[in-house]
C-alpha positions as CSV (number, residue, x, y, z in Angstrom):
1,X,28.0,-26.0,22.2
2,X,26.8,-22.6,23.0
3,X,25.4,-21.8,26.5
4,X,23.2,-18.8,27.2
5,X,23.3,-17.7,30.9
6,X,21.5,-15.1,33.0
7,X,23.5,-13.9,35.9
8,X,21.1,-12.3,38.2
9,X,23.5,-11.4,41.0
10,X,25.8,-9.5,38.7
11,X,25.7,-5.7,39.2
12,X,28.8,-4.8,37.1
13,X,31.2,-6.3,34.4
14,X,33.8,-6.9,37.1
15,X,31.0,-9.0,39.0
16,X,30.2,-10.8,36.0
17,X,33.7,-11.8,35.4
18,X,34.1,-13.1,38.9
19,X,31.0,-15.3,38.3
20,X,32.1,-16.6,34.8
21,X,35.8,-17.3,35.7
22,X,35.3,-20.3,37.9
23,X,32.7,-21.8,35.4
24,X,35.1,-21.3,32.3
25,X,38.1,-22.6,34.3
26,X,36.2,-25.4,35.8
27,X,34.9,-26.5,32.2
28,X,38.6,-26.3,30.8
29,X,40.2,-28.3,33.7
30,X,37.3,-30.8,34.5
31,X,36.5,-31.8,30.9
32,X,39.5,-30.8,28.9
33,X,37.6,-28.9,26.3
34,X,38.0,-25.4,24.8
35,X,36.0,-22.8,26.3
36,X,35.5,-18.9,25.6
37,X,32.9,-16.3,26.3
38,X,31.5,-15.7,22.8
39,X,28.7,-13.2,23.2
40,X,27.1,-10.6,25.5
41,X,30.4,-9.3,26.7
42,X,29.3,-5.8,27.3
43,X,26.0,-7.0,29.3
44,X,26.2,-7.4,33.1
45,X,23.8,-10.1,33.5
46,X,24.0,-12.2,30.3
47,X,26.8,-14.4,29.1
48,X,27.2,-16.7,26.1
49,X,29.8,-19.4,26.5
50,X,31.2,-21.6,23.7
51,X,32.4,-25.0,24.2
52,X,34.4,-27.0,21.5
53,X,34.6,-30.7,22.2
54,X,36.6,-33.0,19.9
55,X,36.6,-36.7,20.2
56,X,37.3,-40.0,18.2
57,X,33.8,-41.1,18.2
58,X,30.4,-39.3,18.3
59,X,29.3,-41.2,21.4
60,X,32.3,-40.1,23.4
61,X,31.6,-36.4,22.2
62,X,27.9,-36.9,23.3
63,X,28.8,-38.3,26.7
64,X,31.2,-35.2,27.4
65,X,28.6,-32.6,26.3
66,X,25.8,-34.4,28.4
67,X,28.2,-34.4,31.5
68,X,29.1,-30.5,30.7
69,X,25.3,-29.9,30.7
70,X,24.7,-31.5,33.9
71,X,27.7,-29.7,35.4
72,X,26.5,-26.3,34.2
73,X,22.9,-26.9,35.5
74,X,24.3,-27.6,38.9
75,X,26.4,-24.3,39.3
76,X,24.9,-21.9,41.7
77,X,24.1,-18.2,41.0
78,X,23.3,-18.8,37.3
79,X,20.3,-19.4,35.2
80,X,20.7,-21.4,32.0
81,X,18.6,-19.7,29.3
82,X,19.5,-22.2,26.6
83,X,22.1,-24.7,25.5
84,X,22.6,-25.4,21.8
85,X,24.7,-28.0,20.2
86,X,26.2,-27.7,16.6
87,X,27.8,-30.6,15.0
88,X,30.7,-30.6,12.6
89,X,31.8,-33.9,11.3
90,X,34.8,-35.0,9.1
91,X,33.3,-36.1,5.8
């Protein structure tokens, strides 16, 4: 999953990191997923976060991603510009 965010309160890269850190750490600890900032690292008010979810069934992965989406939308101080899901399945 790739999440594109707008951080309107951020006025520097340091301020951006202060907003993103609790989001990234919250996703890791709450949902036990891999998370990283994957784009727009040099922009103050934009961020792209990549989230990797692995599970035994498609329905479990979908449930986790749905919970992640709801959690992200509920975070204060950010605007969600887009959320894209990419699927990789074992064939």
